[in-house]
N, C-alpha and C positions, 0 to 999 in steps of 0.2 A: 233440222229445219226450224227456222225461227219465224215468228209472226210479229210484225210491228203495226201497232194501231196508229191512228192519225197523230196523236200527241208524241209518240215515239219518233215518228217521221219528222215532226216539227223540230224536235230537239236535235236532230242529226243533220238537217239540211241548212246550209248557210249560203246566202246570195253570193258571197265572195268566192265560194267554190263552185256553186251551181252555174253561174253565168259563164265562166270559162269552160266548164265541162260541156255545156250546150254548144259553145263555139267549136270545141274540138270534135264532138261527135257528129255535128252537121258537116264540118269540113271533110271528115272521113266518109260520111254517107254520100256526099256529092261526088266522091271519087271511088264509089262502089266498093268500099272496104267492108261494109256491113250488109247483112241480109235482112231485107224487110219486105215481106209480101204486102200487098195492099190490104188495108183493113176490111173486115166484113161488117156491114151494118144491117141489122135486122130492124125493119120498121114495124113496131107494134101497133102504133096509132099515128098516122101521118100528122106531122107538125106538133105532136104531143108527147110521144114516148118512143125511144129508140134504144137498142142494145148494140154496142160495138165490140168487136174482138180485134185486138191489135198485137200481132206477134213481131218479134225481131230477134236477131242474133247480133250481139255486140261483143266481139272478141271471145272471151271464155265464158260469157254469160248469155243464156238464152232466156227470153221472157215473153210474157203475154199480159196485156192489160184487158180486163173485162170492164167496160165502162157503160153506164146507163146515162143517157141524155134525155131528160124529162122537162121540156119547156113548160109542161103542165104544172110543174112544181113551183113555178115562179110565184112569189108572194106567200108561199106556205112555209111551214117549219122545215121542209125538206129541201136540200140543195138541188139545183137543176142537173148537176153532174155528180155522180158517185162512181167509185171504181175500186177494183181490187187488182193488184199486180202480183204475179207469181214468177219467180226466177228459178232457173235450173242451170246446172253445169252443161256447157255446150258439148264437152267431150263425151259424156256418158249419160246425160239426161237426169242426173241426180237432182232432186229438189233441194234448193238452197233456202228460199225464203218466200213468204207471202206477206203482203202488207196492204194497208189501206192506200188507195191510189188517188183519192179525191184531192188531197193537198199536193201530191206530186204533180197532178195535172195542172192545178192552179199555179204552182211555183215554176214548173218548167216552161209553161207557156209564157209567163212574164219574163223569165230569164232569157229565153230565146229572143223576145222583142228587145230586151236590154242589150243583148249582144249585137243584134242588127243595128240598133240605134247608135251604138258606139261607132259604127262604120259609116252610116248613112246620114245621120243628123249633123247639123252644124255644131262644131265644138263650143260655140257661143250660145247654144240654145238655153233660153231662160223661161219660156212660157209653154206650159203643158196644158192641153185640152183633153179631158176625158169624156167621151160620149158613152154613157152607161155608168152606173154607180154600184154595181154588184161586186162579186168576188174578184173578177179580173181587174176591175178598176182599182180596188185596194192593192192587189198584188202588183200591178203595173206601177202604181205610185211608189211602192217600196223598191221594186227592182230598178226602175229608171232613175231613182234617186242615187243609185250607185254609179250612174253614168253621167248624169247632167245635174247641175246646180240650179234647180228651178226656183225662181223668185215669185212666180205667179202660176197657180194651179187652178184651173177652171173645171167645173164639172156640170154636166147636163144629163138629165134623165127624162124619159117620157113620163115618169111619175115624179112631179116636182118635189114631193115630200121626201123621196128617196135621195135626190140630189142634195137637199137641205140637210138631211141627216149625215150624209157623207161629208159635206162641207164642215159641219160642226165637229165631227169625229177626227177629220184629217187636216184641218186648218186650210181648207180650200175655199173657193168662192163658187157658190151655186149660181148658175145663170139660167135665164128663161128660155133660151133657144139654142139649138145646135149651132146655128150660124154665129151667134154671139160668142160661143165658146171657141170656135175654130178660127174666126177672123184674127189674124196677127199671131196665131200660135206657131211656135217653132216645131213642136212635136205634138202629134195627135194620136190618141188611142180610141179605136172604135171597138167596143166590147158589149155587143147587144145580140139579141136573137131576132133582129129585124128581118122582115121578109122583103121590104122595099128600101131603097137608099135613104139613109139619114144624113149623109154627108155629100155635099155638092163640091165638085172640083173648083167652082168659081170662088169658093170661100177661102181656099188655101193660098197662103202667101208663097211667093217664089222661094224655093229652097226648103220648104217645110218637109217634114218626114211624118208619114202615117204608119202606125202599126194597126192593121185591121185583123182582129183575132176572133170576131164573132161571126155568126151566120155561116157556119161551115157546112152548108147543104147546097147541092147543085142548083136549086131554084130559089135560094135566098140570097140577099145581098145587102151590104151596108153602104157601099160607095156607088155614085153614079158614073156614067160613061166618061164624063169630063175628068173626074178624079182618076179613073183607071187609065186615062190617056197619058199619064205621067210615067216615069220609070218604075216598072213593076218587078219586085223581087218576091220569090216564094220560098217556102221551106222545101217543097218537092214539086218538080214540074208534073210528074205523073199524078200525084195526089191532087194538085190544084186543078189539073185538066178534068178530073173526074168528080171533085167534091166542092170546089170553090165557086159558088155562084157569081161572085164579083168578077172572077176571071172568065168563066164560061159565058155568062150573059153578055158581057161587054166585048168579048173576043179580044181582050187586051193581049198584046205580045208580052212574053216574059223575058226580061233582060237577063236575069240570073237566078240561080238558087242561092240561098244565104250561105251555104257551105262553100260555094265558088267564090263569093266575096271574102269569106274568112280565110280561104287558102291562098288568095291572091290570083287565082286563075281568071277571075273577072274583076275589073277595076271598080272600086267603090266610087260613088258619084255624090258626095255630100253637097256639092254645089247645085245639084238638080233637085226638083221636087220629086220625092220618092214615096213609093207605096210598098209596104211589106205585107203580103197576104199570107197569113198563117192558118194552116188547118190542123197542125199538131201531128207529130210522128211517133211511132212506137220506139224508134231508136232513142228519142229524147226520154221517154218513160223508163226504158231499161237503163240508160246511163244514169238518170237521177236515182233510180232505185238502187243501183250499184253503189252510188255515193252513200246512200242511207245505210246499207248493210256494212260497207267498209268502215263506217263510223261507229258501228255497234260495239266493237271491242272496247275502245276507250270510254264509251258511255256507260257500259254495264258495271 
């Protein structure tokens, strides 16, 4: 049994491999090829500290991610998300590997958004708006850069100094309001722990695509009802119905799962204004962790 720390995982995961791997595993998930019970979430302190347990079986590998979500850590030296992933052989339960899961969570989330964006955004997309300036904003900028050639990247944060630092580090433009960031943007990412909407549908240009990856609690949301009245795609209907406040509170109908778009069983609609609401799935973690251990041999 091997252990990979975060730097070892970083050396082994590449966007060029991870994005198509997420596309494949979600297409298979939407056609019931893999086993994934719903995650269990233990509330330690409401809106402050949570522990999640996320199991899945993907072909010959079975795994579980143990993840802590601590909004209370925001602004401290500790990340809001920390995780450990353990993998086993499906056939006999033999332990294969354990690894740090924080980076896998970061990268697989952005890789899924990038895969969805490939199908749902206009191929001429040039303007990216990032609402939030933390880990997921950085990861999405990297992952989406493999899909679209952005000439204008705007970033907004509820803490202006954070947006300004992100802009300096990543060559983006810090803007003073979420509306200013979103108006005219082709692709929008919402990556916050907002409890109330930060994005209004009235700001979205016709044909824009939104990747909504934050606020994955049933009573939290990032998008208002007008935004959610557009074409909505989710990673999992079951998970979104139980965990995604954006879907639950707005009562928005779900057009498709991402995997159905990837497999062609539901038509992609890049000409429409689209919303991808992601809550994150264990099959994504297991598939990404499998990539990391498969890369171990040549790396060692």
